[in-house]
C-alpha positions, 0 to 999 in steps of 0.5 A: 194192030201193031204187028207191022213195023213202022215205015221208017224201019226197014223190013229186012231188020229182024224183030227183037220181040214179037207178040202174035195174037196174044191173049192172057186172062187171070182167075180171081183168087178163090173164085170162078170169075176169069178176068181178061187182061190182054186181048189179041195183042200184036206187037213187033219191036225191031232191033235197036228200036225203043218203044214206050208202053203207057196206060193206067195202073192195072191195065196189063202193061206189066203182064205184057212185059212179063210175057215178052220176057218169057216170065209168064205164058200166054193163054193163046198166041205166040211170043218170039224172041230174036226170031225164035218162037218160045212156045214149047220151050222147057223151063231150062231153055227159057231161063237160058234164053232170058239170060242170053237175050233179055235184060230186065230193069224193074222199079225196085233195083233188086240188088243183092245187099250182101254183094258189091256193085261189081258182084251184083252186075256179074250175077246174070253171067254165072249161069252162062258158059264162059262167065269166068273167063275174064271177059264178063268182068272186063265188060262190067268194069267198062259199063260201070265206067260208062255210067260213072260208077267205076269208083263204086264197084267195091261198094254195097247197095246200102252205100249207094243213092237211089239213082246209083242203085238204078244205074247198077241195075241198068248195067246188070241188065246189059252185062250179057249183051242182050238183044232187048231190055225190058224196063218196068217203071225203072224211074218210078222210085226216083225224083224228077231230076234223077228220073230224067238222068236215068232216062238219058242214060238208058237211051244213050246206052240203048242207042250206043249198044244198038239194043232194043228197049221196051219201057213201061212208064206213066210219064208222058214226057219220058214216053215221048223220048222213045221211037214209038209210044203205045197205049194199053187200053182195055186189053188192047194196044194202040199207037199214040201219034205225036200230036197225042203224046200229051195223053200217053200215060 
């Protein structure tokens, strides 16, 4: 069980994400068979902490991330974001919660091809009050400079390399100053060098901005760079100790 914070993290620090006794199953298409995916998951991610979720394909890692990000609902159990329970929230409330508290990064960047880099970064701000007051644009310009893309702000995604597109996706995830970043295999489509560079960038920004990071990854070396490594196995989570890091993925 992983509802308890590690000893190195003070108990007074509020959790960014909590999953309490979460259960999730899916019904096979056109059938009556119910397939259990997550079994009594308990997870606490502290403010400013980085956590890697590892495990084989199809084991439920992305499902867990979708539940933590309120993109899906558990069959039972509770999901808390920044100290607030999400159970009972309507679709509009959940959308606003995601916009204000959670940043998403996916394996594919999902940039709008017709929009410039700057416009793509600013898209998440459009639904939030005050997006047009200039502060969001100034923050976007600052973040793009920090990731080395200030000179690309007027370019469109087709003009960028794969690594540059993922850096734009990282900035877009940070634009609303979220409490937590949920990253689902963000380096999966990159070569080794670009993957390492993007991991460096993610950790630099996560620590500098004191944002929590939950990273789904198949790569043991990438996982070991996080504060904690958890492995998904048969619907349950277990902590991977430092001497077992080689088997993280």
